[in-house]
N, CA and C atoms as a LAMMPS dump frame, in Angstrom:
ITEM: TIMESTEP
0
ITEM: NUMBER OF ATOMS
393
ITEM: BOX BOUNDS ff ff ff
-5.0000000000000000e+02 5.0000000000000000e+02
-5.0000000000000000e+02 5.0000000000000000e+02
-5.0000000000000000e+02 5.0000000000000000e+02
ITEM: ATOMS id mol type element x y z
1 1 1 N -445.204 -341.037 -7.772
2 1 2 C -446.197 -340.082 -7.349
3 1 3 C -447.026 -339.649 -8.548
4 2 1 N -448.319 -339.637 -8.393
5 2 2 C -449.226 -339.266 -9.455
6 2 3 C -449.593 -337.791 -9.337
7 3 1 N -449.521 -337.094 -10.444
8 3 2 C -449.884 -335.673 -10.465
9 3 3 C -451.314 -335.524 -10.969
10 4 1 N -452.086 -334.669 -10.344
11 4 2 C -453.451 -334.458 -10.812
12 4 3 C -453.48 -333.526 -12.027
13 5 1 N -452.489 -332.663 -12.162
14 5 2 C -452.437 -331.756 -13.313
15 5 3 C -450.988 -331.595 -13.784
16 6 1 N -450.51 -332.492 -14.654
17 6 2 C -449.117 -332.421 -15.102
18 6 3 C -448.789 -331.182 -15.93
19 7 1 N -449.784 -330.592 -16.611
20 7 2 C -449.511 -329.401 -17.419
21 7 3 C -449.226 -328.206 -16.515
22 8 1 N -449.993 -328.058 -15.436
23 8 2 C -449.708 -326.987 -14.472
24 8 3 C -448.339 -327.187 -13.84
25 9 1 N -447.991 -328.437 -13.565
26 9 2 C -446.682 -328.747 -13.009
27 9 3 C -445.573 -328.328 -13.976
28 10 1 N -445.755 -328.596 -15.277
29 10 2 C -444.769 -328.205 -16.276
30 10 3 C -444.611 -326.685 -16.328
31 11 1 N -445.73 -325.963 -16.367
32 11 2 C -445.672 -324.503 -16.441
33 11 3 C -445.014 -323.916 -15.198
34 12 1 N -445.303 -324.475 -14.024
35 12 2 C -444.693 -323.998 -12.784
36 12 3 C -443.201 -324.285 -12.764
37 13 1 N -442.794 -325.462 -13.234
38 13 2 C -441.363 -325.788 -13.288
39 13 3 C -440.613 -324.816 -14.198
40 14 1 N -441.186 -324.496 -15.36
41 14 2 C -440.546 -323.552 -16.288
42 14 3 C -440.495 -322.163 -15.666
43 15 1 N -441.599 -321.728 -15.059
44 15 2 C -441.668 -320.403 -14.43
45 15 3 C -440.616 -320.265 -13.319
46 16 1 N -440.488 -321.306 -12.476
47 16 2 C -439.516 -321.265 -11.388
48 16 3 C -438.083 -321.283 -11.907
49 17 1 N -437.821 -322.066 -12.958
50 17 2 C -436.472 -322.138 -13.517
51 17 3 C -436.068 -320.805 -14.147
52 18 1 N -437.006 -320.11 -14.758
53 18 2 C -436.711 -318.807 -15.361
54 18 3 C -436.382 -317.784 -14.284
55 19 1 N -437.086 -317.847 -13.15
56 19 2 C -436.85 -316.876 -12.083
57 19 3 C -435.441 -316.992 -11.501
58 20 1 N -434.88 -318.208 -11.479
59 20 2 C -433.525 -318.385 -10.955
60 20 3 C -432.498 -318.501 -12.075
61 21 1 N -432.935 -318.179 -13.328
62 21 2 C -432.067 -318.123 -14.508
63 21 3 C -431.318 -319.424 -14.778
64 22 1 N -432.026 -320.548 -14.696
65 22 2 C -431.433 -321.841 -15.02
66 22 3 C -431.338 -322.018 -16.531
67 23 1 N -430.354 -322.8 -16.957
68 23 2 C -430.188 -323.102 -18.385
69 23 3 C -431.214 -324.146 -18.841
70 24 1 N -431.426 -325.174 -18.007
71 24 2 C -432.319 -326.272 -18.36
72 24 3 C -433.266 -326.566 -17.196
73 25 1 N -434.345 -327.264 -17.529
74 25 2 C -435.282 -327.742 -16.515
75 25 3 C -435.784 -329.109 -16.976
76 26 1 N -435.936 -330.049 -16.036
77 26 2 C -436.42 -331.39 -16.352
78 26 3 C -437.895 -331.499 -15.972
79 27 1 N -438.677 -332.068 -16.896
80 27 2 C -440.12 -332.178 -16.731
81 27 3 C -440.537 -333.608 -17.034
82 28 1 N -441.392 -334.218 -16.199
83 28 2 C -441.887 -335.57 -16.509
84 28 3 C -442.6 -335.585 -17.864
85 29 1 N -442.336 -336.617 -18.644
86 29 2 C -442.805 -336.663 -20.029
87 29 3 C -444.229 -337.188 -20.152
88 30 1 N -444.944 -336.644 -21.128
89 30 2 C -446.222 -337.171 -21.594
90 30 3 C -446.406 -336.672 -23.025
91 31 1 N -447.343 -337.266 -23.75
92 31 2 C -447.561 -336.851 -25.142
93 31 3 C -448.045 -335.413 -25.223
94 32 1 N -448.974 -335.051 -24.338
95 32 2 C -449.533 -333.692 -24.35
96 32 3 C -448.445 -332.656 -24.081
97 33 1 N -447.592 -332.917 -23.097
98 33 2 C -446.501 -331.997 -22.774
99 33 3 C -445.533 -331.901 -23.953
100 34 1 N -445.284 -332.992 -24.637
101 34 2 C -444.431 -332.977 -25.823
102 34 3 C -444.983 -332.079 -26.912
103 35 1 N -446.301 -332.139 -27.146
104 35 2 C -446.928 -331.287 -28.167
105 35 3 C -446.87 -329.81 -27.755
106 36 1 N -447.088 -329.539 -26.466
107 36 2 C -447.024 -328.15 -25.994
108 36 3 C -445.607 -327.604 -26.15
109 37 1 N -444.594 -328.411 -25.812
110 37 2 C -443.209 -327.969 -25.951
111 37 3 C -442.839 -327.734 -27.418
112 38 1 N -443.416 -328.519 -28.34
113 38 2 C -443.175 -328.283 -29.768
114 38 3 C -443.697 -326.907 -30.19
115 39 1 N -444.856 -326.523 -29.665
116 39 2 C -445.41 -325.197 -29.974
117 39 3 C -444.518 -324.107 -29.39
118 40 1 N -444.06 -324.298 -28.14
119 40 2 C -443.169 -323.316 -27.51
120 40 3 C -441.893 -323.142 -28.328
121 41 1 N -441.343 -324.256 -28.835
122 41 2 C -440.11 -324.189 -29.623
123 41 3 C -440.358 -323.525 -30.985
124 42 1 N -441.474 -323.867 -31.632
125 42 2 C -441.784 -323.288 -32.939
126 42 3 C -441.992 -321.782 -32.854
127 43 1 N -442.549 -321.304 -31.744
128 43 2 C -442.781 -319.871 -31.57
129 43 3 C -441.581 -319.149 -30.98
130 44 1 N -440.499 -319.869 -30.674
131 44 2 C -439.262 -319.239 -30.224
132 44 3 C -439.188 -318.943 -28.738
133 45 1 N -440.003 -319.581 -27.924
134 45 2 C -439.976 -319.325 -26.481
135 45 3 C -438.919 -320.159 -25.752
136 46 1 N -438.56 -321.321 -26.318
137 46 2 C -437.499 -322.152 -25.739
138 46 3 C -436.507 -322.497 -26.84
139 47 1 N -435.265 -322.795 -26.423
140 47 2 C -434.236 -323.18 -27.403
141 47 3 C -434.556 -324.542 -28.011
142 48 1 N -434.735 -325.544 -27.141
143 48 2 C -434.904 -326.915 -27.599
144 48 3 C -435.422 -327.753 -26.431
145 49 1 N -435.799 -328.985 -26.72
146 49 2 C -436.124 -329.949 -25.669
147 49 3 C -435.775 -331.344 -26.165
148 50 1 N -435.408 -332.206 -25.236
149 50 2 C -434.999 -333.576 -25.559
150 50 3 C -435.718 -334.535 -24.632
151 51 1 N -436.048 -335.723 -25.137
152 51 2 C -436.657 -336.762 -24.328
153 51 3 C -435.552 -337.653 -23.779
154 52 1 N -435.451 -337.735 -22.468
155 52 2 C -434.478 -338.599 -21.803
156 52 3 C -435.205 -339.836 -21.306
157 53 1 N -434.788 -341.003 -21.772
158 53 2 C -435.412 -342.258 -21.344
159 53 3 C -434.674 -342.79 -20.129
160 54 1 N -435.036 -342.319 -18.936
161 54 2 C -434.349 -342.77 -17.736
162 54 3 C -435.185 -343.749 -16.921
163 55 1 N -436.48 -343.789 -17.139
164 55 2 C -437.342 -344.742 -16.447
165 55 3 C -438.527 -345.045 -17.362
166 56 1 N -439.577 -345.595 -16.816
167 56 2 C -440.72 -345.984 -17.631
168 56 3 C -441.347 -344.77 -18.332
169 57 1 N -441.519 -343.679 -17.601
170 57 2 C -442.19 -342.51 -18.145
171 57 3 C -441.263 -341.659 -19.004
172 58 1 N -440.052 -341.446 -18.575
173 58 2 C -439.13 -340.573 -19.282
174 58 3 C -439.235 -339.152 -18.771
175 59 1 N -438.307 -338.32 -19.227
176 59 2 C -438.246 -336.927 -18.801
177 59 3 C -437.87 -336.064 -19.989
178 60 1 N -438.511 -334.899 -20.093
179 60 2 C -438.108 -333.916 -21.085
180 60 3 C -437.12 -332.96 -20.441
181 61 1 N -435.981 -332.741 -21.098
182 61 2 C -435.051 -331.708 -20.673
183 61 3 C -435.272 -330.508 -21.579
184 62 1 N -435.731 -329.412 -20.98
185 62 2 C -436.08 -328.204 -21.722
186 62 3 C -434.938 -327.203 -21.575
187 63 1 N -434.419 -326.723 -22.716
188 63 2 C -433.351 -325.729 -22.727
189 63 3 C -433.994 -324.358 -22.881
190 64 1 N -433.903 -323.563 -21.847
191 64 2 C -434.567 -322.266 -21.819
192 64 3 C -433.808 -321.238 -22.649
193 65 1 N -434.522 -320.237 -23.134
194 65 2 C -433.949 -319.241 -24.032
195 65 3 C -433.898 -317.883 -23.326
196 66 1 N -432.75 -317.222 -23.441
197 66 2 C -432.558 -315.903 -22.847
198 66 3 C -432.049 -314.952 -23.92
199 67 1 N -432.429 -313.679 -23.808
200 67 2 C -431.99 -312.639 -24.731
201 67 3 C -431.33 -311.545 -23.901
202 68 1 N -430.009 -311.422 -23.994
203 68 2 C -429.248 -310.477 -23.166
204 68 3 C -429.543 -310.669 -21.679
205 69 1 N -429.479 -311.915 -21.233
206 69 2 C -429.703 -312.324 -19.84
207 69 3 C -431.119 -312.056 -19.339
208 70 1 N -432.044 -311.743 -20.251
209 70 2 C -433.453 -311.601 -19.886
210 70 3 C -434.209 -312.765 -20.509
211 71 1 N -435.099 -313.394 -19.764
212 71 2 C -435.814 -314.545 -20.319
213 71 3 C -436.753 -314.134 -21.454
214 72 1 N -436.863 -314.987 -22.453
215 72 2 C -437.772 -314.741 -23.566
216 72 3 C -439.216 -314.911 -23.102
217 73 1 N -439.444 -315.861 -22.205
218 73 2 C -440.789 -316.097 -21.667
219 73 3 C -441.065 -315.073 -20.571
220 74 1 N -442.03 -314.216 -20.804
221 74 2 C -442.412 -313.215 -19.802
222 74 3 C -443.49 -313.735 -18.867
223 75 1 N -444.36 -314.613 -19.366
224 75 2 C -445.428 -315.125 -18.528
225 75 3 C -446.02 -316.41 -19.072
226 76 1 N -446.509 -317.241 -18.154
227 76 2 C -447.196 -318.487 -18.471
228 76 3 C -448.453 -318.544 -17.626
229 77 1 N -449.559 -318.956 -18.233
230 77 2 C -450.799 -319.043 -17.472
231 77 3 C -451.583 -320.273 -17.907
232 78 1 N -451.988 -321.077 -16.948
233 78 2 C -452.84 -322.234 -17.205
234 78 3 C -454.275 -321.734 -17.268
235 79 1 N -454.977 -322.01 -18.35
236 79 2 C -456.335 -321.514 -18.516
237 79 3 C -457.335 -322.596 -18.142
238 80 1 N -457.354 -323.686 -18.878
239 80 2 C -458.267 -324.784 -18.601
240 80 3 C -457.59 -325.732 -17.628
241 81 1 N -458.288 -326.087 -16.564
242 81 2 C -457.7 -326.957 -15.551
243 81 3 C -458.688 -328.069 -15.238
244 82 1 N -458.285 -329.094 -14.491
245 82 2 C -459.189 -330.216 -14.23
246 82 3 C -460.487 -329.806 -13.535
247 83 1 N -460.47 -328.79 -12.694
248 83 2 C -461.676 -328.368 -11.995
249 83 3 C -462.564 -327.455 -12.8
250 84 1 N -462.03 -326.818 -13.839
251 84 2 C -462.803 -325.886 -14.65
252 84 3 C -462.247 -325.876 -16.072
253 85 1 N -462.891 -326.634 -16.934
254 85 2 C -462.455 -326.689 -18.329
255 85 3 C -462.941 -325.454 -19.073
256 86 1 N -462.092 -324.932 -19.966
257 86 2 C -462.437 -323.743 -20.754
258 86 3 C -462.337 -324.118 -22.228
259 87 1 N -463.444 -323.92 -22.946
260 87 2 C -463.496 -324.231 -24.367
261 87 3 C -463.787 -322.96 -25.159
262 88 1 N -463.334 -322.94 -26.408
263 88 2 C -463.59 -321.799 -27.287
264 88 3 C -463.904 -322.32 -28.679
265 89 1 N -464.861 -321.688 -29.332
266 89 2 C -465.199 -322.082 -30.698
267 89 3 C -464.177 -321.472 -31.663
268 90 1 N -464.209 -321.915 -32.897
269 90 2 C -463.225 -321.481 -33.885
270 90 3 C -463.224 -319.992 -34.152
271 91 1 N -464.394 -319.335 -34.034
272 91 2 C -464.446 -317.901 -34.3
273 91 3 C -464.228 -317.061 -33.047
274 92 1 N -464.118 -317.683 -31.877
275 92 2 C -463.92 -316.941 -30.63
276 92 3 C -462.672 -317.397 -29.879
277 93 1 N -461.63 -317.754 -30.606
278 93 2 C -460.383 -318.167 -29.96
279 93 3 C -459.708 -316.955 -29.321
280 94 1 N -459.098 -317.125 -28.151
281 94 2 C -458.494 -315.977 -27.465
282 94 3 C -457.237 -315.482 -28.165
283 95 1 N -456.996 -314.18 -28.031
284 95 2 C -455.758 -313.57 -28.519
285 95 3 C -454.967 -313.136 -27.294
286 96 1 N -453.75 -313.607 -27.178
287 96 2 C -452.907 -313.285 -26.033
288 96 3 C -452.112 -312.028 -26.36
289 97 1 N -452.27 -310.999 -25.564
290 97 2 C -451.604 -309.704 -25.762
291 97 3 C -451.789 -309.199 -27.19
292 98 1 N -453.023 -309.32 -27.681
293 98 2 C -453.387 -308.86 -29.013
294 98 3 C -452.516 -309.474 -30.11
295 99 1 N -452.154 -310.738 -29.943
296 99 2 C -451.405 -311.457 -30.956
297 99 3 C -449.916 -311.583 -30.682
298 100 1 N -449.401 -310.911 -29.651
299 100 2 C -447.972 -311.017 -29.336
300 100 3 C -447.641 -312.309 -28.616
301 101 1 N -448.596 -312.871 -27.897
302 101 2 C -448.4 -314.136 -27.192
303 101 3 C -449.057 -315.27 -27.959
304 102 1 N -449.053 -316.448 -27.34
305 102 2 C -449.615 -317.628 -27.976
306 102 3 C -450.544 -318.339 -27.008
307 103 1 N -451.69 -318.749 -27.508
308 103 2 C -452.598 -319.602 -26.752
309 103 3 C -452.466 -321.01 -27.316
310 104 1 N -452.349 -322.002 -26.454
311 104 2 C -452.252 -323.392 -26.875
312 104 3 C -453.653 -323.988 -26.787
313 105 1 N -454.141 -324.547 -27.914
314 105 2 C -455.492 -325.071 -28.012
315 105 3 C -455.42 -326.568 -28.309
316 106 1 N -456.148 -327.368 -27.521
317 106 2 C -456.256 -328.797 -27.781
318 106 3 C -457.508 -329.026 -28.619
319 107 1 N -457.322 -329.408 -29.88
320 107 2 C -458.433 -329.554 -30.813
321 107 3 C -458.58 -331.009 -31.225
322 108 1 N -459.571 -331.263 -32.069
323 108 2 C -459.756 -332.603 -32.601
324 108 3 C -458.66 -332.953 -33.612
325 109 1 N -457.96 -331.961 -34.122
326 109 2 C -456.847 -332.165 -35.061
327 109 3 C -455.502 -332.224 -34.349
328 110 1 N -455.508 -332.198 -33.011
329 110 2 C -454.275 -332.232 -32.237
330 110 3 C -454.092 -330.938 -31.467
331 111 1 N -452.94 -330.803 -30.848
332 111 2 C -452.637 -329.604 -30.067
333 111 3 C -452.047 -328.566 -31.018
334 112 1 N -452.689 -327.381 -31.076
335 112 2 C -452.302 -326.345 -32.034
336 112 3 C -452.11 -325.004 -31.331
337 113 1 N -451.326 -324.141 -31.952
338 113 2 C -451.247 -322.751 -31.519
339 113 3 C -452.518 -322.048 -31.981
340 114 1 N -452.859 -320.952 -31.33
341 114 2 C -454.105 -320.265 -31.663
342 114 3 C -454.142 -319.788 -33.114
343 115 1 N -453.001 -319.393 -33.663
344 115 2 C -452.968 -318.932 -35.053
345 115 3 C -453.344 -320.064 -36.02
346 116 1 N -452.799 -321.257 -35.772
347 116 2 C -453.099 -322.401 -36.641
348 116 3 C -454.56 -322.822 -36.514
349 117 1 N -455.08 -322.817 -35.288
350 117 2 C -456.487 -323.19 -35.085
351 117 3 C -457.404 -322.163 -35.737
352 118 1 N -457.028 -320.888 -35.708
353 118 2 C -457.83 -319.85 -36.333
354 118 3 C -457.83 -320.018 -37.854
355 119 1 N -456.675 -320.39 -38.435
356 119 2 C -456.603 -320.617 -39.885
357 119 3 C -457.495 -321.782 -40.302
358 120 1 N -457.492 -322.85 -39.481
359 120 2 C -458.292 -324.035 -39.801
360 120 3 C -459.741 -323.889 -39.345
361 121 1 N -460.056 -322.79 -38.638
362 121 2 C -461.396 -322.495 -38.145
363 121 3 C -461.956 -323.612 -37.277
364 122 1 N -461.11 -324.122 -36.37
365 122 2 C -461.568 -325.136 -35.424
366 122 3 C -461.288 -324.655 -34.007
367 123 1 N -462.167 -324.986 -33.105
368 123 2 C -462.023 -324.612 -31.704
369 123 3 C -461.62 -325.813 -30.877
370 124 1 N -461.585 -325.619 -29.573
371 124 2 C -461.225 -326.7 -28.667
372 124 3 C -460.984 -326.177 -27.275
373 125 1 N -460.258 -326.96 -26.498
374 125 2 C -459.953 -326.594 -25.114
375 125 3 C -458.745 -325.669 -25.073
376 126 1 N -458.871 -324.544 -24.396
377 126 2 C -457.774 -323.588 -24.258
378 126 3 C -456.9 -324.083 -23.112
379 127 1 N -455.709 -324.609 -23.431
380 127 2 C -454.852 -325.236 -22.428
381 127 3 C -454.091 -324.197 -21.631
382 128 1 N -453.353 -323.307 -22.314
383 128 2 C -452.545 -322.32 -21.602
384 128 3 C -452.226 -321.132 -22.504
385 129 1 N -451.722 -320.078 -21.893
386 129 2 C -451.235 -318.893 -22.6
387 129 3 C -449.757 -318.73 -22.28
388 130 1 N -448.987 -318.253 -23.261
389 130 2 C -447.578 -317.928 -23.049
390 130 3 C -447.3 -316.601 -23.752
391 131 1 N -446.53 -315.759 -23.116
392 131 2 C -446.136 -314.472 -23.709
393 131 3 C -444.77 -314.089 -23.246
């Protein structure tokens, strides 16, 4: 089955798994999703993720993070989508919860967190927000 928006599917899978307090969630693999999960892990929103080679595409197993039985991820939001792309220049990158959250930006230098893109003064497509 082909997905029209695999990033929205990933965010929805994580959101649903957090609501039922699952330890792990499996997500169909792609390079873009791998880069986004690296940002989530670097910012401390997930414990870890592993690539499982079970078929041609593969699957990421994401280990969710909880703090005293409360999820670390409070919210996920898809910003740019296939029907409406959202771009931001280097000096107008969004701040999620005044810097407490993270915006994932797809730039010409790769997929970066908003802080890294702001340091390098490059803009791009605003993929999603996490807080």
